[in-house]
Every structure is written in structure tokens, then in C-alpha cells.
C-alpha positions in Angstrom: 77.6 3.7 21.2 74.2 4.7 22.6 71.0 4.5 20.7 70.8 8.3 20.9 74.2 8.5 19.1 73.2 5.9 16.6 70.1 7.8 15.6 72.2 11.0 15.4 74.6 9.5 13.0 71.8 8.0 10.9 70.3 11.5 10.8 73.4 12.9 9.2 72.5 11.3 5.9 68.9 12.8 5.8 67.8 15.8 3.9 67.0 17.5 7.2 70.6 17.3 8.2 71.7 18.7 4.9 69.7 21.8 5.6 70.9 22.0 9.2 73.4 19.5 10.7 73.9 21.4 14.0 71.2 19.5 16.0 73.0 16.3 15.0 76.3 17.7 16.1 74.9 18.7 19.5 73.4 15.2 20.0 76.8 13.6 19.2 78.7 15.9 21.5 76.3 15.1 24.3 77.4 11.4 24.0 81.1 12.0 23.6 83.8 12.8 21.1 84.0 9.4 19.3 81.3 6.9 18.5 81.6 3.4 17.0 78.8 3.0 14.5 79.5 -0.6 13.7 82.4 -3.0 13.1 83.5 -1.1 10.1 83.0 2.6 10.9 83.9 5.0 13.7 82.5 8.6 13.8 84.6 11.4 15.4 83.1 14.7 16.3 85.4 16.1 19.0 87.8 18.9 18.1 90.9 17.3 19.7 90.1 13.9 18.4 89.5 15.1 14.8 92.7 17.1 14.9 94.5 14.0 16.2 93.2 11.8 13.4 94.1 14.3 10.7 97.7 14.5 11.9 98.3 10.9 12.9 100.2 8.6 10.5 98.0 5.8 11.7 94.9 7.3 10.1 95.5 7.5 6.4 93.5 8.8 3.3 91.7 6.2 1.3 94.2 5.6 -1.5 94.2 3.0 -4.3 95.4 0.3 -2.0 92.5 0.8 0.4 90.0 0.9 -2.4 91.3 -2.3 -3.9 91.2 -4.0 -0.5 87.6 -3.0 0.2 86.0 -2.8 -3.3 88.2 -4.6 -5.8 87.8 -3.1 -9.3 85.5 -0.3 -8.2 88.0 2.5 -8.7 89.0 1.2 -12.2 85.3 1.3 -13.2 84.8 5.0 -12.2 87.1 7.6 -13.9 86.1 10.1 -11.2 87.2 7.8 -8.4 90.4 7.0 -10.2 91.1 10.7 -10.6 90.6 11.5 -6.9 92.6 8.4 -5.9 95.5 9.4 -8.1 95.6 13.0 -6.9 97.5 14.5 -4.1 94.4 14.5 -1.8 94.4 10.7 -1.8 98.2 10.2 -1.9 100.0 8.5 1.0 103.5 9.2 2.3 106.1 9.4 0.8 104.3 9.8 -2.5 102.1 12.6 -1.0 105.1 14.7 0.1 106.8 14.4 -3.3 103.7 15.5 -5.3 102.6 18.2 -2.8 106.1 19.7 -2.9 106.1 19.8 -6.7 102.7 21.3 -6.8 103.6 23.9 -4.2 106.8 25.0 -6.0 105.1 27.4 -8.5 102.6 28.6 -5.9 105.0 31.1 -4.5 104.1 33.8 -1.9 104.9 36.4 -4.6 102.4 34.8 -7.0 99.7 34.7 -4.3 100.3 38.3 -3.3 100.1 39.3 -7.0 96.5 38.0 -7.1 95.3 40.6 -4.5 94.6 43.3 -7.2 92.9 40.8 -9.4 90.6 39.8 -6.5 89.6 43.4 -6.0 89.1 44.0 -9.7 86.9 40.9 -10.2 85.0 41.8 -7.0 84.2 45.3 -8.2 83.1 44.0 -11.6 80.8 41.5 -10.1 79.3 44.0 -7.7 78.5 46.2 -10.7 76.8 43.3 -12.3 74.8 42.6 -9.1 73.7 46.3 -9.1 72.5 45.9 -12.7 70.6 42.7 -12.0 69.1 44.0 -8.7 68.1 47.4 -9.9 64.6 48.5 -8.7 64.6 45.9 -5.9 64.6 42.9 -8.2 65.8 39.7 -6.4 69.2 38.5 -7.5 70.8 35.1 -6.8 74.1 35.8 -5.0 75.3 32.2 -5.6 74.9 32.3 -9.3 76.0 35.8 -9.9 78.8 36.3 -7.4 79.8 33.3 -5.2 80.7 31.1 -8.1 81.9 33.6 -10.7 84.5 35.2 -8.4 86.6 32.1 -7.5 86.1 30.7 -11.0 87.6 33.9 -12.4 90.5 33.8 -10.0 91.5 30.1 -10.4 91.1 30.4 -14.2 93.4 33.5 -14.1 95.9 31.6 -12.0 95.9 28.5 -14.1 95.7 30.3 -17.5 92.3 28.9 -18.5 90.6 31.2 -21.1 87.7 33.3 -19.7 85.3 31.9 -22.3 85.6 28.4 -20.6 84.7 29.6 -17.1 81.0 28.8 -17.1 81.7 25.4 -18.7 83.9 24.5 -15.7 81.5 25.3 -13.0 79.1 22.5 -13.7 81.8 19.9 -14.5 83.7 20.7 -11.3 80.4 20.5 -9.2 79.5 17.2 -10.7 83.0 15.9 -10.1 82.9 16.9 -6.4 80.2 14.3 -5.7 82.9 11.6 -5.6 84.3 13.3 -2.4 81.2 12.5 -0.4 81.5 10.0 2.4 80.2 6.6 1.4 80.6 7.8 -2.2 81.2 4.3 -3.4 77.4 3.7 -2.9 76.3 6.8 -4.9 75.5 7.1 -8.6 78.7 8.5 -9.9 77.7 8.7 -13.6 77.8 12.5 -13.6 81.1 12.6 -11.8 82.6 10.1 -14.2 81.5 12.1 -17.2 82.9 15.3 -15.7 86.2 13.6 -14.9 86.6 12.3 -18.5 85.8 15.7 -20.0 88.0 17.7 -17.6 90.9 15.4 -18.3 90.4 15.8 -22.0 90.4 19.6 -21.6 93.6 19.7 -19.6 95.3 17.2 -21.8 94.8 19.7 -24.7 95.8 22.7 -22.5 99.0 21.0 -21.3 99.9 20.2 -24.9 99.4 23.9 -25.8 101.5 25.2 -23.0 104.3 22.8 -23.8 104.4 24.2 -27.3 103.8 27.8 -26.3 104.5 28.5 -22.6 102.8 31.5 -20.9 103.0 33.2 -17.6 100.5 31.0 -15.8 100.4 28.1 -13.4 99.8 25.4 -16.0 103.0 26.4 -17.8 104.9 26.5 -14.6 103.7 23.0 -13.6 104.4 21.7 -17.0 108.0 22.9 -16.6 108.2 21.3 -13.2 106.8 18.1 -14.6 109.3 18.0 -17.5 112.5 19.0 -15.8 112.4 18.2 -12.0 114.5 15.2 -10.9 111.5 13.9 -9.0 109.1 15.0 -11.7 105.4 14.6 -11.9 104.2 11.9 -14.2 101.8 13.0 -17.0 98.9 11.4 -15.1 99.9 13.2 -11.9 100.1 16.5 -13.6 96.7 16.1 -15.3 94.6 14.8 -12.3 96.1 17.4 -10.0 95.4 20.3 -12.4 91.7 19.1 -12.5 91.6 19.0 -8.7 93.2 22.4 -8.4 90.5 23.9 -10.6 87.7 22.1 -8.8 89.0 22.7 -5.3 89.9 26.3 -6.3 86.3 27.4 -6.6 83.9 24.9 -5.2 84.8 25.4 -1.6 85.4 29.1 -1.9 82.0 29.6 -3.5 80.4 27.8 -0.6 82.5 29.9 1.9 81.1 33.1 0.2 77.5 31.9 0.2 77.7 30.6 3.8 79.3 33.8 4.9 76.8 36.1 3.4 73.9 33.9 4.7 75.3 34.4 8.2 75.6 38.1 7.8 72.1 38.5 6.3 70.7 37.4 9.7 72.9 39.9 11.5 72.5 43.4 10.1 74.8 44.9 12.8 77.6 42.6 11.7 77.0 43.7 8.1 77.3 47.3 9.2 80.5 46.7 11.2 82.1 44.8 8.4 81.3 47.5 5.9 82.7 50.3 8.2 85.8 48.4 9.4 87.8 46.6 6.7 90.3 45.5 9.3 87.6 43.2 10.9 87.3 41.1 7.7 89.9 38.6 8.7 88.1 37.9 12.1 84.7 37.6 10.4 86.0 35.1 7.8 87.8 33.1 10.6 84.5 32.9 12.5 82.5 32.0 9.4 84.9 29.2 8.7 84.3 27.9 12.2 80.5 28.5 12.3 79.5 27.2 8.9 82.5 25.8 7.0 82.3 24.7 3.4 84.0 21.4 4.3 81.9 19.6 6.9 83.4 16.0 6.8 86.2 13.9 5.5 87.3 10.3 6.1 90.3 8.2 6.9 91.1 4.5 7.7 93.1 2.9 10.4 96.3 1.3 9.1 96.9 -0.5 12.5 95.1 -1.2 15.8 94.9 2.0 17.8 92.5 4.0 20.0 91.1 7.5 19.7 89.1 9.3 22.4 89.1 6.2 24.5 87.5 4.1 21.7 89.4 1.1 20.4 89.9 1.1 16.6 91.0 -2.0 14.8 93.1 -2.0 11.7 91.0 -1.5 8.6 88.2 0.5 10.4 86.9 3.5 8.4 86.8 6.8 10.3 84.3 9.6 9.5 85.7 12.9 10.7 83.0 15.6 11.2 84.9 18.8 10.7 81.8 20.9 11.2 81.0 19.2 14.5 84.6 19.6 15.7 84.3 23.4 15.0 81.3 23.4 17.4 82.9 21.3 20.2 81.9 22.9 23.5 85.1 21.6 25.0 87.0 23.8 22.6 84.8 26.8 21.9 82.8 28.7 24.5 79.1 29.0 23.4 79.9 27.2 20.1 76.5 27.8 18.5 76.9 31.6 18.8 78.4 33.6 15.9 81.1 35.7 17.5 83.9 37.3 15.4 85.4 38.6 18.6 85.9 35.2 20.2 89.5 34.4 21.3 91.4 33.2 18.3 91.2 29.5 17.9 92.2 27.7 14.7 89.2 26.0 13.2 89.5 22.7 11.3 87.7 24.2 8.2 90.8 23.6 6.0 91.8 20.3 7.7 95.1 19.8 9.6 98.3 17.9 9.2 99.9 16.8 6.0 96.7 17.2 3.9 96.0 20.8 5.1 94.4 22.7 2.2 97.0 24.1 -0.3 94.6 26.9 -1.3 93.6 28.1 2.2 95.4 31.5 2.0 93.8 32.3 -1.4 90.3 31.3 -0.2 90.7 33.5 2.9 91.9 36.5 0.9 89.0 36.1 -1.6 86.4 35.9 1.2 87.8 38.8 3.2 87.9 41.1 0.2 84.6 40.1 -1.3 82.5 40.1 1.9 83.8 43.5 3.1 83.3 45.2 -0.3 79.9 43.5 -0.7 78.7 44.9 2.7 80.2 48.3 1.9 78.6 48.5 -1.5 75.1 47.2 -0.4 74.7 47.9 3.3 71.0 47.2 3.3 71.0 43.7 1.7 68.2 41.4 2.8 67.0 37.9 1.9 64.6 37.7 -1.0 63.3 34.2 -0.5 64.4 30.7 0.5 68.1 29.7 0.3 68.2 25.9 -0.2 71.3 24.0 0.6 73.1 21.6 -1.7 72.5 17.9 -1.3 76.0 17.3 0.3 77.4 16.0 3.5 81.1 16.7 2.9 80.8 20.0 1.1 78.1 22.3 2.5 76.9 25.3 0.6 73.9 27.0 -0.9 72.3 26.0 -4.1 70.8 29.5 -4.3 70.8 32.6 -2.1 68.4 35.3 -3.5 68.9 38.8 -2.1 67.6 42.3 -2.5 70.4 44.8 -2.5 68.4 47.6 -0.8 
């Protein structure tokens, strides 16, 4: 690994890269698709190589066995880490396939399609609220008043969480998501641990209620699956995955909405086209997911000696997969730093790949397509109304605030 690449990787963990990681991605691509940082870490930025690692059985998620091997007792001391490790996103085969299949069983195509009217209804209501707040040219924060409330309302509808609890969930889920950051074992996880404890308590009570009085919601369906399926979910599996479904159900979608609008605000012609042509929404969301995805990075570890992109990787090596960089790989995408909704269709890695491909990707796309199209149609002269700071994250990239004037 050249000193140029070493400096680029180090820059990933700076505030400047949180605001704009693209120069770092360019520097890494200039030196190749895979870089050995040290004896313990390899960094992967190439599209083909990231895709390969996500699909390969050699590169596994960091489950409880890995954590005990590298930091004995660390997971047990952090409720948030224990929750993530026990969930489907950190489960290995064959446990992963069993839990994912059970979680997917109630998420039928019919149920997903049935959410389409709810997406439109919630979107219209939130647009009305934006109009009230932004009357007379007053600045209004799109993140606080639309990007978060929309997916929170949808996932709470899906799960059967009372509307009164939605605002409470936003901050707990945001705090919990810090545990997903690369090198998270070095971070202060006190907020994430508190959030994990409180969210588990909440869902324990909700599950008890649904067992006693089932309703037409996903929690009731998952309780039934847990209680009657031959390969049933344990109570712990049920609870931690409900928490993760809630958190993942709006944290990434909120970032997708904020990132998407930020891109469009810099391109009035695209705002106009999206407003006039609802059929173009899918292409715009696809390109937003490539250009500025909410998920920028994830990690794996090598379970045996192997090689990737011509770089030798020994068993036990940790692998940082830069999804955001892979989506700007010039070997895969022509003029990768240009925003082009008309580019030839190429699948981005925004939702991952392989066995851990995001379960909620279809719902996130539907929400973003509906919301951004209706937003541009309702407020065709939206402009920025100030700075739009980014969140302090590497793995999940979004806006902490995005003030706009509606025009």
C-alpha cells in the first residue's frame, strides 16, 4: 500500500471526509481496488471486489464468535453490541438463513404493495405541514419535518407501533445506530447501550400485548411465526430483530431522502423534470443511491486465507468495504462523479449484495420515489436556506439538517 493510499484511508476518519468522502474515494481508486492498511485490516474500494466480498462465504459478518476472539467480553459489556450481534445482520450461515426466512415470511409482496397508499397519504400530510412551516418564505428543516417523519410513520404503521411513540423512537434508533460504525468497538457506546436497553424494554411490552391481543400488524405476525413455526424464533431473536427492523426501517431511508433532495437542490433542471415526469422517479432514486447512498461502508472478516483484487488476505483479517467508493468506481461507471439519472442501468451496492442484501430495499425505494416526486411537484422552486451539515458517521451518511425555502 502506497503512502498516498495510507493517507487516504486515514483521511476517511476525519471530519472533512464526513462532509465529503469523494476526494478520498478518488485517491483510493487511483492506487487500485484493494489496499492493505496493516496486518489486521484490508480496505476495499473497487466495485467488483466489494461485490465479491459481500457474496463470498469466505468473508463473513462479525458475529459473536469473531467478537469473542478479538475482544473477549466486549460484547457482553455493551447491550447495543450484543443486540446487533444477535440480530440477523450479524448472523452467519445456517443461522442467518433460518432467521431471515422467518422474518421474511410475514413481509409478503401483498403487504408491501398495500403500503403504497399509506406512503402517498403520509407524504401529502407532511407536504401540507412543510407548507405551513415554510409560509412566507420561512426556512424549514427538511430533515426534521419530512425526511425522518415519513419513514418513521411507515415503519410504525407496518409494525403496529402507536403513532404517539414515533418521535420517541427517532432519537433512540439514531443513538443505537452508532454501534454499526466501523471500528465501533473503540467508540463511546454509552448512548447506544442506553438506547438498546430502552428499545428492548419497549418491544418486550409490545410483544406481550400482541400475544394477548393480536392485531393486523407485523409484530403480531412475527409473534405468531415465533410461537408456532417448527424452526421458530427464540424470544431473544424476535426482540432484537424487531428493534433492528424499526431502526433500519427509517434511519437509512431518512438519509436517502435527505441526500436525494440535497442532490436535486443543486440541479433545478432535474427538480423540474422529476416534477413533470413521475415515471422518471425510479431512475432518479437509482442514481441517488449510487451517487450518495445512505450506507457508505460495512465490514467483514476473512475466515480463511484467500486473496481479493490480487491482495493476499490471511485468515482473521478484517475487511472494510467502502460501498460509497464502489459506487464511484471508474472501472464500473462512466464519469462516476457526475449525477446522471439517464446513465445505463447498473446495480449499485447501496443496499449491499449477497446473503445480507437489505430486506427493506423495496420499501425504501418506493418511499423515496413517491416522496421526492411529490415534493418536487408541490414545491418546484425549492432552494437551500443555509448550511446542510452532515452527520458524524462513516457507515451511515446523511444530513443532520437541510434547511430549505419552498419558493
